[in-house]
N, C-alpha and C positions, 0 to 999 in steps of 0.2 A: 273884613274889607275884601271886596273882590279884586283879583289880579285883572290885569288888562285883558288877557284873552277871555276870561269869563265875562268881563264887561262887554266885549264885542258881542257875545252871545246874546246879552240882555238888550243891547242897542239894536240888534237884529231881530228883536221881538222873539227871540228864543226859537227862532226857525232854523238855526244852524244844526246840522246833524251832529250828533254826538261824537262821530269820528272826526269831524272838523274841528270841534272843540278840543278834542284830545290831541290833535297835532299842534294846535295853537298854544296849548298849555306849555309844551316844551319850551316856548320863549318867555315863560314867566321869569325865568332866570338864565340867560343866554350862556352863562359861564357855568353851567352845571357840569358835573363830572361826566355824564353821559354824552353831552354835546362835545366836550373837549376831547373825549375818546374817539368819538366819530371822525372828527378832524384829524386826530393823530393817525387813525387807521387808515384814512384816505391818504394821508402823506406817506405812510409805510408802504403802501401798495404801489404808489408812484415811485418810491425809491427802489424797491425790489425790481421793478421792470426796467429803470434806469440802469441799474447795475447789471442787469442781464444783457442789455444791448450795448453798453459802453465798450466791451471789448472788440466788437465789430466796428464801431467808429474808429477806435484807436488803431485796429489793425489796418484799416484803409488809409491811415495817415503815416504809417511808420516810415515810409519811403520819402516822406517830405524832408527836405534839407533842414538839419539841426532840430529835428522834431522834439527830442527829449528836452532840449533847452528851452525850446519855445513853449512846450506844454508846462514846463516848470514855471516859467515866467507868467504864463497865463493863469494858472490855478492859484498863484500867489497874489494875483492883483486883486485888491479890494473891489474894483469894479466887477470883475468876473464873479467874485463870491456874492456881491449884491444881485447880479444878474441871475445866479443859480437860486438865490433866495426868492427872487420874484417868480421863477418858474415853479418852484415849491409851494409858494403861497397860492398861486393859481390853481395848482393840483389839489391843494388841501381843501379848496372851497368849490371845486367843480362837482356838479351834481351828476353829470353823465359819465358812467364808468369808461366807456370806450375813449371818450375825449381825454379823460384823466391818463389812459394809456398812452394816448397821442402825445400828450404833455411830457411823458417819461422820455420819449424819443427826442423832444425838443431839449430837454435837459442834457441828454447825452450829446446832442448835436452842438451844443455850445462849446463842447471841448475841442471843436474843429479849429485848429491853429491857422488854417488858411484863411479864416474869416476873421476880421477884427472884432473886438468885444463890442464896439459901437455898432457894427453891422448886425452882430447877433442880437444886441439889445433892441435894435429897430425891428428886426424880425419877430422877437418875443412880443413886442407891443402889437404888431400887426396880427400875430397869431391869437391874440386875445379875442379877436372877432371872427376867428375862423373854426370851422368844424371839420371833423374827418372827411365828410364828403366833399368839402371845398378842396382839400389837399388832393383828392383823387381827381376832381375836376380841373384842377391846376395842372396836374401831370398830362392830362389829355390835351391841354392848350399848348403844352411845351413843344415847340418845334412845328406847331400847326400853322398853316396859312390859309386855311379854310374861309372862304368868303360867305357871309350870311346877311340876310336882308331882315328888316323889321326890328322889333324890340329885342333887347338882350336876353339870351337864353337864361332861364331862371338859374341854373346852376353856376352861372358867372357873375350874377348880380353883386354878391358879397366880395368876389375877388376884384371886380372893378372898383368898388366902393373903397376898399383897403389899399388899392394901388398895386395888386399883383398882376393884373391884366389891363391892357389898354385897348380901347375900341378905336381902331383906325378907319377912317372913311375909305371905302373901296374905290377902284378906278372906274369900274363899269357898273351901270345901273342893272338892277334886276329886271325880269320881264315885266313885272308889274310897276316898274319905274320907281320903286322905293330905293332910298339909299342903301347901298350895300355896306357891309361893315366887315373888317377883318380883325380878329382877336389875337393880339400878340402878348407874349409874355414880357413883363417889365424886369428891370434889374432887381427890384424888391421881390417879385415873384420867384426869380431864379434863386435868390438867396434863401427864401423861405423853403424852397424844395431842398436845398443843401442841407438846411437845418433839420429836415425831417426825412433824410435819406433812408433811414433804417425803418421807417414806419410803413407797415403793410395792413391791408384790411384783415380783420380776424377771420381765421378759418372756421368753418362750421361742419357740424357733424362729427 
């Protein structure tokens, strides 16, 4: 009896390329050792990067009042542990390597004791829709009061949709009489940036 991936090839009139069928066959049994190992390897890469950047996060917080006590209470919280599990799960299923690296910085960022676990959890949900390029775009918006006209800039569409940036109507019309817009950081946007403080673009060369 044909498995489902092979059946797809038959339904398509055997027009699927052999390479396509080969990829689909991987899903004949999703819990194969190979697939489970791939997920574990992705999680391991995330954890290694998290451990690498965590000392930087902790180092920035050492001057916070009662830091050690607050960190102990935070890490012992079941809510914190579930939040870290959520980030780990997102990383294990992430297809894009650079975005998985970004999620390691998210994992490190949730140790920030100056942010409530509820705030960090909200940011984690927002970041599920955010790519590395969006983080860099958000940093450019931070503190900017630039007035723009017309449709939203492409690099801000996602940030506006997830509530990190607000489009505020401007006071003066543009020369072409279109409505002007000022893009401002929201509180959610500022919290997201705090969560990924250590994340930087990868170096090339």
